[in-house]
VEXDREN-2710 file (C-alpha; in Angstrom, 1 decimal):
% VEXDREN-2710
k/r/px/py/pz
1/LEU/92.3/206.3/-68.8
2/ARG/91.1/202.8/-69.5
3/GLY/94.7/201.5/-69.6
4/ARG/95.4/203.1/-66.2
5/GLN/92.2/201.6/-64.7
6/GLU/93.3/198.1/-66.0
7/ARG/96.8/198.6/-64.4
8/LEU/95.2/199.7/-61.1
9/GLY/93.2/196.4/-61.2
10/VAL/96.4/194.5/-61.8
11/ALA/98.0/196.2/-58.8
12/ASP/95.0/195.4/-56.6
13/SER/95.1/191.8/-57.9
14/TYR/98.8/191.4/-57.0
15/ARG/98.1/192.9/-53.6
16/VAL/95.3/190.4/-52.9
17/GLN/97.4/187.5/-54.1
18/ALA/100.2/188.7/-51.8
19/VAL/97.9/188.8/-48.8
20/ILE/96.6/185.3/-49.6
21/ALA/100.1/183.9/-50.0
22/GLY/101.2/185.5/-46.8
23/ARG/98.3/184.0/-44.9
24/ALA/99.2/180.6/-46.3
25/GLY/102.8/181.0/-45.1
26/ARG/104.3/181.4/-48.6
27/GLU/106.6/184.2/-47.7
28/THR/108.7/184.5/-50.8
29/GLU/105.6/184.4/-53.0
30/ALA/103.9/187.0/-50.9
31/GLU/106.9/189.4/-51.1
32/GLN/107.1/189.0/-54.9
33/TYR/103.4/189.9/-55.3
34/PHE/103.7/192.9/-52.9
35/GLU/106.7/194.1/-54.9
36/GLU/104.9/193.7/-58.2
37/SER/101.9/195.6/-56.9
38/LEU/104.2/198.4/-55.7
39/SER/105.9/198.5/-59.0
40/VAL/102.7/198.8/-60.9
41/CYS/101.5/201.5/-58.6
42/ASP/104.7/203.5/-59.1
43/GLU/104.4/203.0/-62.9
44/ILE/100.9/204.5/-63.1
45/GLY/101.0/206.9/-60.1
46/GLY/98.4/204.9/-58.1
47/LYS/99.0/206.7/-54.8
48/LEU/95.9/205.3/-52.9
49/GLN/96.7/201.7/-54.2
50/GLU/100.3/202.1/-53.2
51/ALA/99.4/203.2/-49.7
52/GLU/97.0/200.3/-49.3
53/CYS/99.7/197.9/-50.6
54/ARG/102.2/199.3/-48.2
55/ARG/99.7/198.9/-45.3
56/ASP/99.1/195.2/-46.2
57/TYR/102.8/194.6/-46.8
58/ALA/103.6/196.0/-43.3
59/VAL/101.0/193.7/-41.7
60/PHE/102.7/190.7/-43.4
61/LEU/106.2/191.9/-42.5
62/SER/105.2/192.4/-38.8
63/GLN/103.8/188.8/-38.8
64/VAL/107.2/187.5/-39.9
65/ASP/109.0/189.6/-37.3
66/ARG/110.4/192.2/-39.7
67/ILE/109.3/195.0/-37.5
68/GLU/111.6/197.8/-38.8
69/GLU/110.6/197.1/-42.4
70/ALA/107.0/197.0/-41.4
71/ARG/107.3/200.4/-39.6
72/LEU/108.9/202.0/-42.7
73/HIS/106.0/200.8/-44.9
74/LEU/103.4/202.0/-42.4
75/GLU/105.0/205.4/-42.1
76/LEU/105.0/205.8/-45.9
77/ALA/101.4/204.6/-46.1
78/HIS/100.4/207.0/-43.3
79/GLY/101.9/209.9/-45.1
80/SER/100.2/209.0/-48.3
81/PHE/96.8/208.6/-46.7
82/ILE/97.3/212.0/-45.0
83/ASP/98.2/213.6/-48.3
84/LEU/95.2/212.0/-50.0
85/GLN/92.9/213.2/-47.1
86/ALA/91.9/209.6/-46.4
87/SER/91.6/210.2/-42.7
88/GLU/90.0/206.8/-41.8
89/HIS/92.8/204.9/-43.6
90/ALA/95.4/207.2/-41.9
91/ALA/93.8/206.4/-38.5
92/ASP/93.9/202.7/-39.2
93/VAL/97.6/202.9/-40.1
94/GLN/98.3/204.9/-37.0
95/ARG/96.7/202.1/-34.9
96/LEU/99.0/199.6/-36.6
97/LEU/102.0/201.8/-35.9
98/ASP/100.9/202.0/-32.2
99/ASP/100.6/198.2/-32.1
100/LEU/104.1/197.9/-33.5
101/ASP/105.4/200.1/-30.7
102/SER/103.8/197.8/-28.1
103/ALA/104.9/194.6/-29.9
104/PRO/107.9/193.9/-27.5
105/VAL/105.5/193.7/-24.6
106/VAL/103.3/191.2/-26.4
107/GLU/106.4/189.1/-27.3
108/GLU/107.5/189.1/-23.7
109/GLU/104.0/188.0/-22.6
110/ARG/104.0/185.2/-25.1
111/ALA/107.4/183.9/-23.9
112/ALA/106.2/183.9/-20.2
END
């Protein structure tokens, strides 16, 4: 159990480092950290951490205009949060999905 807890901490650390790198514009580094976090989550079966990582990864992807990849991660995260009965997280992810659906309108407004 202790080893699993430590690995969950590693996964969370990678996720936080990914978010920081993404906000700093270091896209390649951010992706590497997100992928490492997802890999650790898969290795130990950290479903909640995986869903959180996918949510944050999707936000990053949407910020770099990779909308379809973002949508995929959000849909996977949403399903996991529903399975885990984490309704508040699921509702947050649904709002992010709804925002993606309205993104083209926002882009058109920005261009005007």
